[in-house]
C-alpha positions as CSV (number, residue, x, y, z in Angstrom):
1,M,0.0,0.0,0.0
2,I,2.8,2.4,0.9
3,A,4.7,1.5,-2.3
4,T,1.6,2.4,-4.4
5,A,1.1,5.7,-2.6
6,C,4.8,6.5,-3.0
7,L,4.7,5.6,-6.7
8,I,1.7,7.9,-7.3
9,A,3.4,10.7,-5.3
10,F,6.6,10.2,-7.2
11,A,4.7,10.6,-10.5
12,G,2.9,13.7,-9.4
13,I,6.1,15.3,-8.1
14,V,7.9,14.5,-11.4
15,A,5.1,16.1,-13.3
16,A,5.3,19.2,-11.2
17,M,9.1,19.3,-11.7
18,L,8.6,19.1,-15.5
19,L,6.2,22.0,-15.4
20,N,8.7,24.0,-13.3
21,V,11.4,23.3,-15.8
22,Y,9.1,24.6,-18.5
23,R,8.5,27.8,-16.5
24,L,12.2,28.1,-15.9
25,G,12.9,28.1,-19.6
26,V,10.0,30.1,-20.8
27,G,9.5,32.6,-17.9
28,P,9.0,36.1,-19.3
29,D,11.0,37.7,-16.5
30,V,14.0,37.0,-14.3
31,L,11.9,37.0,-11.2
32,D,9.6,34.3,-12.7
33,R,12.7,32.2,-13.3
34,V,13.9,32.7,-9.7
35,L,10.4,31.6,-8.4
36,A,10.4,28.6,-10.7
37,L,13.9,27.6,-9.4
38,D,12.8,27.9,-5.8
39,T,9.7,25.8,-6.5
40,L,11.9,23.3,-8.3
41,V,14.0,23.0,-5.1
42,I,10.9,22.5,-3.0
43,N,9.7,19.7,-5.4
44,A,13.2,18.1,-5.3
45,I,12.9,18.1,-1.5
46,A,9.5,16.4,-1.7
47,L,11.0,13.9,-4.1
48,I,13.8,13.1,-1.7
49,V,11.3,12.6,1.2
50,V,9.1,10.3,-0.9
51,I,12.2,8.2,-1.8
52,G,13.1,8.1,1.9
53,I,9.6,6.8,2.7
54,W,9.8,4.3,-0.1
55,Y,13.1,2.9,1.1
56,S,12.2,3.2,4.8
57,T,15.5,5.0,5.8
58,A,16.1,8.2,7.7
59,M,19.2,9.1,5.6
60,Y,17.1,10.7,2.9
61,F,15.4,13.0,5.4
62,E,18.7,14.4,6.5
63,A,19.6,14.9,2.9
64,A,16.3,16.7,2.4
65,L,17.1,19.0,5.3
66,L,20.5,19.9,3.9
67,F,19.1,20.4,0.5
68,A,16.4,22.7,2.0
69,M,19.0,24.9,3.7
70,V,21.2,25.2,0.6
71,G,18.1,25.9,-1.6
72,F,17.0,28.7,0.8
73,L,20.4,30.3,1.0
74,S,20.8,30.2,-2.8
75,T,17.4,31.8,-3.3
76,V,18.1,34.6,-0.8
77,A,21.5,35.2,-2.4
78,F,20.1,35.3,-5.9
79,C,17.3,37.7,-4.9
80,K,19.8,39.9,-3.1
81,F,21.9,39.9,-6.2
82,L,19.0,40.9,-8.4
83,L,18.0,43.7,-6.1
84,R,21.4,45.3,-5.2
85,G,23.8,44.0,-7.8
86,N,26.1,42.3,-5.3
87,V,25.7,39.6,-2.7
88,I,28.5,40.6,-0.2
89,E,28.6,44.1,1.0
């Protein structure tokens, strides 16, 4: 039962990631691309969590936490670069 639910969740997350990649490539503005990249990171975190549930191991949850921290910092740095032109003042 869990394997079937994980497979359905996996397919849904992969579909969402494909739509995010489309928005990343076609986005009319740079800010739309940043938002698509941030959403892609969130979908990747969800994919890692689903794989962790599927394999019944906690190692993937720790990887998802690290990926979330790196994704958040990269989004903040990129937005700061777009607003001010530099990241480190």
